[in-house]
C-alpha positions in Angstrom: 0.0 0.0 0.0 2.8 2.4 0.9 4.5 1.6 -2.4 1.3 2.4 -4.3 1.0 5.7 -2.5 4.6 6.5 -3.2 4.2 5.6 -6.9 1.1 7.9 -7.2 2.9 10.8 -5.6 5.8 10.3 -8.0 3.4 10.3 -11.0 1.7 13.4 -9.7 4.9 15.3 -9.2 6.3 14.2 -12.6 3.1 15.2 -14.3 3.1 18.6 -12.5 6.7 19.2 -13.7 5.7 18.4 -17.3 2.7 20.6 -17.0 4.9 23.5 -15.8 7.4 22.9 -18.6 4.6 23.0 -21.3 3.1 26.1 -19.6 6.4 27.9 -19.8 6.6 27.3 -23.5 3.2 28.9 -24.1 3.7 32.2 -26.0 0.5 33.9 -25.1 -1.2 34.9 -21.9 -5.0 35.0 -21.2 -5.9 38.4 -19.9 -9.2 40.0 -19.0 -10.6 41.5 -22.2 -10.8 44.9 -20.5 -7.3 44.7 -19.1 -5.4 44.1 -22.4 -2.8 46.7 -23.5 -5.3 48.7 -25.6 -7.2 49.8 -22.5 -4.1 51.2 -20.8 -4.4 54.4 -22.9 -6.4 57.3 -21.5 -8.4 57.7 -24.8 -9.8 54.2 -24.2 -11.3 54.9 -20.7 -14.9 54.7 -21.8 -14.5 52.5 -24.8 -17.2 49.8 -25.4 -15.8 46.7 -27.0 -17.1 45.8 -30.4 -17.6 42.0 -30.4 -18.9 41.6 -33.9 -18.9 43.6 -37.2 -22.0 45.8 -37.8 -24.7 44.5 -40.0 -23.8 47.2 -42.6 -20.2 46.0 -42.7 -21.2 42.3 -42.9 -23.4 43.1 -45.9 -20.3 44.4 -47.8 -18.4 41.1 -47.5 -18.6 38.7 -50.4 -16.4 35.7 -49.9 -15.3 33.6 -52.9 -15.3 29.8 -52.8 -11.8 28.3 -52.5 -10.8 24.7 -53.0 -7.4 24.9 -51.2 -7.2 24.1 -47.6 -7.8 27.0 -45.3 -5.4 27.3 -42.4 -6.0 29.6 -39.4 -3.7 27.9 -36.8 -5.2 25.8 -34.0 -8.9 26.5 -33.5 -9.5 25.4 -30.0 -10.5 28.1 -27.5 -7.3 29.2 -25.7 -8.8 31.3 -22.9 -11.7 31.1 -20.5 -14.8 33.3 -20.9 -14.1 37.0 -20.5 -10.4 36.6 -21.4 -8.5 36.9 -24.7 -5.0 35.6 -25.8 -2.3 38.2 -26.0 1.0 37.2 -27.6 4.1 37.5 -25.4 7.1 38.7 -27.4 10.5 37.2 -26.8 12.3 39.1 -24.0 15.2 40.4 -26.1 13.0 42.1 -28.6 13.9 45.8 -29.3 12.0 48.6 -31.0 14.7 49.1 -33.6 12.4 47.9 -36.4 9.0 49.0 -34.9 8.4 52.2 -36.9 7.5 52.1 -40.5 9.7 53.7 -43.1 9.2 57.3 -44.2 10.4 56.3 -47.7 10.1 53.1 -49.5 13.8 53.0 -50.4 15.2 52.8 -46.9 18.5 50.8 -46.6 18.3 47.0 -46.3 14.5 46.9 -46.6 13.3 45.1 -49.6 10.0 45.3 -51.4 8.5 43.1 -54.2 5.0 44.5 -54.4 2.3 46.1 -56.4 1.3 49.5 -55.3 -1.3 52.1 -56.2 -0.1 55.0 -58.4 0.3 58.4 -56.7 -3.2 59.3 -55.7 -3.9 62.5 -57.6 -7.7 61.9 -57.4 -7.8 61.7 -53.6 -9.4 58.3 -53.8 -9.9 56.7 -50.4 -9.8 53.0 -49.7 -11.7 51.6 -46.8 -9.6 48.4 -46.4 -8.2 45.4 -48.3 -8.1 41.6 -48.3 -6.2 38.7 -49.8 -5.8 35.0 -49.6 -2.2 34.5 -48.4 -0.1 31.5 -49.5 1.8 30.3 -46.5 5.6 29.7 -46.7 8.5 29.6 -44.3 11.4 31.6 -45.8 14.9 31.3 -44.2 15.9 34.3 -42.1 18.8 35.1 -39.8 18.8 36.7 -36.3 16.7 39.9 -36.1 15.6 39.6 -39.8 12.1 39.4 -41.1 10.3 38.2 -44.2 6.6 39.0 -44.8 3.6 38.5 -47.1 2.0 41.8 -46.4 -0.7 44.4 -47.1 -0.3 48.1 -46.3 -3.1 50.6 -45.9 -1.4 54.0 -45.7 -2.6 57.5 -45.4 0.1 60.2 -45.9 -0.2 63.9 -45.1 3.0 65.7 -45.8 5.6 64.0 -43.5 3.0 62.3 -41.3 1.8 58.8 -41.9 -1.0 56.6 -40.6 -0.8 53.0 -41.5 -2.3 49.6 -40.8 -0.3 46.6 -42.1 -1.1 42.9 -41.8 -0.4 39.5 -43.2 2.0 36.8 -42.1 5.6 37.3 -41.0 8.7 35.2 -40.1 10.3 37.7 -37.8 13.2 36.5 -35.5 13.4 39.8 -33.8 9.7 39.7 -32.7 9.2 35.9 -32.3 11.4 33.1 -30.8 11.4 30.9 -33.9 11.2 31.0 -37.7 7.5 30.0 -38.1 5.1 32.2 -40.1 2.7 33.9 -37.8 -0.3 36.1 -38.1 1.2 39.6 -37.7 -0.1 43.2 -37.6 1.5 46.6 -37.4 -0.1 50.1 -36.9 1.0 53.7 -36.5 -1.1 56.8 -36.2 -0.3 60.3 -37.0 -2.2 61.3 -33.9 0.0 59.4 -31.5 3.2 58.3 -33.4 3.6 55.3 -31.1 2.7 52.5 -33.4 3.8 49.0 -32.9 3.4 45.3 -33.8 0.4 43.4 -32.6 -0.4 44.5 -29.0 3.0 45.7 -28.0 2.0 49.2 -26.9 -0.8 51.0 -25.0 -3.8 51.8 -27.0 -4.2 50.6 -30.5 -5.3 47.1 -31.3 -8.1 45.4 -29.4 -8.2 41.6 -29.3 -11.7 39.9 -29.2 -11.4 36.4 -30.6 -10.5 33.6 -28.1 -8.3 31.5 -30.3 -7.1 33.5 -33.4 -4.8 36.4 -32.5 -1.7 38.3 -33.8 1.4 36.3 -33.0 -0.4 33.0 -33.6 1.6 30.4 -35.5 0.3 29.1 -38.8 1.2 25.5 -38.2 1.0 24.2 -41.8 3.2 25.7 -44.5 3.4 25.1 -48.3 6.1 23.2 -50.1 7.0 24.4 -53.6 5.5 22.1 -56.2 3.5 20.2 -53.5 0.6 20.8 -51.2 -0.3 24.5 -50.7 -1.7 26.1 -47.6 -3.5 29.4 -47.5 -4.9 31.9 -44.9 -7.5 34.6 -45.6 -7.1 38.0 -43.9 -9.0 41.2 -44.3 -9.0 44.7 -42.7 -11.8 47.1 -43.3 -13.3 50.2 -41.7 -16.7 49.5 -40.2 -19.1 52.2 -41.5 -21.0 52.4 -38.3 -18.3 52.3 -35.6 -15.5 53.7 -37.7 -13.1 51.2 -36.2 -10.8 49.2 -38.5 -11.6 45.5 -38.2 -9.2 42.6 -38.6 -11.0 39.5 -39.9 -10.6 36.1 -41.4 -13.5 35.3 -43.7 -16.5 36.6 -41.7 -14.9 36.1 -38.3 -13.8 39.1 -36.3 -10.3 38.7 -34.7 -9.9 42.2 -33.3 -9.8 45.9 -34.4 -8.1 49.3 -34.1 -10.7 51.6 -32.4 -11.5 55.0 -33.9 -10.5 56.7 -30.6 -6.9 55.8 -31.3 -6.8 55.2 -35.0 -8.8 58.0 -36.7 -7.7 57.6 -40.3 -10.6 58.2 -42.7 -9.6 55.9 -45.5 -6.3 54.9 -47.0 -4.8 56.8 -49.9 -2.2 54.1 -50.7 -2.6 50.3 -50.8 0.3 47.9 -51.3 0.3 44.1 -51.7 3.3 41.8 -51.8 6.5 40.7 -50.1 8.7 42.6 -47.7 12.0 41.5 -46.2 14.8 43.1 -44.3 17.0 43.3 -41.2 20.1 45.0 -39.8 22.2 46.9 -42.2 25.2 45.0 -43.5 23.8 41.5 -43.1 23.0 39.1 -45.9 19.3 39.7 -46.8 16.8 37.0 -46.1 14.6 34.9 -48.4 11.2 36.2 -49.4 8.2 34.0 -50.0 9.2 30.5 -51.2 12.8 31.7 -51.8 12.3 31.6 -55.5 12.0 34.2 -58.3 8.3 34.1 -59.4 9.2 34.2 -63.2 11.3 31.1 -62.8 8.4 29.0 -61.5 6.0 29.0 -64.4 3.8 25.9 -64.0 0.5 26.2 -62.2 1.4 23.4 -59.8 4.7 25.0 -58.9 3.7 28.6 -58.2 6.1 30.8 -56.2 4.6 32.3 -53.1 1.3 34.0 -54.1 -1.5 36.2 -53.0 -5.0 35.8 -54.5 -8.5 37.3 -54.2 -6.9 40.8 -54.0 -9.7 43.2 -53.1 -10.2 46.7 -51.7 -13.1 48.5 -50.1 -14.3 51.6 -51.9 -17.7 53.3 -52.2 -19.3 50.3 -53.8 -18.1 47.9 -51.1 -15.5 45.1 -51.4 -14.5 44.5 -55.0 -11.6 43.2 -57.1 -8.7 45.6 -57.4 -8.4 47.6 -60.6 -5.2 46.6 -62.3 -5.0 49.9 -64.0 -4.5 51.6 -60.6 -1.4 49.5 -59.6 2.2 49.2 -60.7 4.8 46.6 -59.9 7.6 47.8 -57.7 10.9 46.0 -56.8 13.7 47.9 -55.2 16.3 45.0 -55.0 15.9 43.1 -58.4 19.1 41.1 -57.8 17.4 39.3 -54.9 13.6 39.6 -55.4 10.9 40.0 -58.0 7.1 40.4 -58.3 4.8 39.2 -61.1 1.1 40.2 -61.2 -0.8 37.9 -63.5 -4.4 38.7 -64.2 -7.1 36.1 -64.7 -4.7 33.2 -65.4 -6.5 30.1 -66.7 -8.1 28.2 -63.9 -6.7 30.5 -61.2 -8.1 34.0 -61.5 -5.8 36.8 -60.8 -2.6 35.9 -58.9 0.2 38.0 -57.5 3.4 36.0 -57.1 6.5 37.4 -55.4 9.7 36.3 -53.7 13.4 35.6 -54.1 16.5 34.0 -52.6 17.9 37.1 -50.9 21.6 37.4 -50.5 23.8 40.5 -51.2 21.2 42.8 -52.7 21.8 45.8 -54.8 19.3 48.7 -54.6 17.8 50.9 -57.3 
């Protein structure tokens, strides 16, 4: 009997130790929904959380059917009722790469994108979406590589911006997995940051999908492809900017903090960089898109490119966009419209290396 009790005690202590070890590896914490970082800003004192898009906003969404497997990370509820998951950044993360660039040709930052022409008509976009192909580009310490959408509004030297997609970012995260990632900065506050890393800004509402979440299945070139849908749009009723996957609300940037009335610039594509002087990282699948021509061997792609305008969510107008690559030795972009059997497809990427700039 004594041996049995001793054995049970050992099993309990061993299991407890394992439980603590697993717990220590968890990269998010469950916090009271009203005590997350967004509510530590004075402007958010009386804010009422928006738990779902307004009916008016929902009516503007028109999701296309898609045969490829949709990946949103693990779907189980991570937090108890009344709490939300907040990503915990690795402890040695610094702010050196937090703020967005004032010019698109900043040193050691590499773009392979399509972007709207200079907006002489003062057109305003109320958001954008894409179906993001998931890859795992190779990066070194403190480097990043992203599949990304920018919603920018520029007034002279001031910029407001919401950016989102997936990122492999070894300065922000403890590994090289692609993760749902967001960035914002407001001309009102000039204290923008990734995900939930600063007071005010992004409000998390979903209990399992959150910025910082790992996409646990990634594509292999020429083999099975995995995708994730992401959308950001301004709710016409609340004026907040909503982050969604399909018709599921993940979180939002409240109008009290982020007051931008429409974006004047929209970019889609790849973005990579890191400390000056280092070898530049891979982008996308690590291949040039024009070298991978067969439909079953696409380079990293984005599909279902849409923006919000006065008539709701609609396909982008190819005549409003131009291709832009600032390091053609290392990266490229290829926008293919209505390819047979695939619709419009934006492919981008490259091997990185010692990259010249133009």
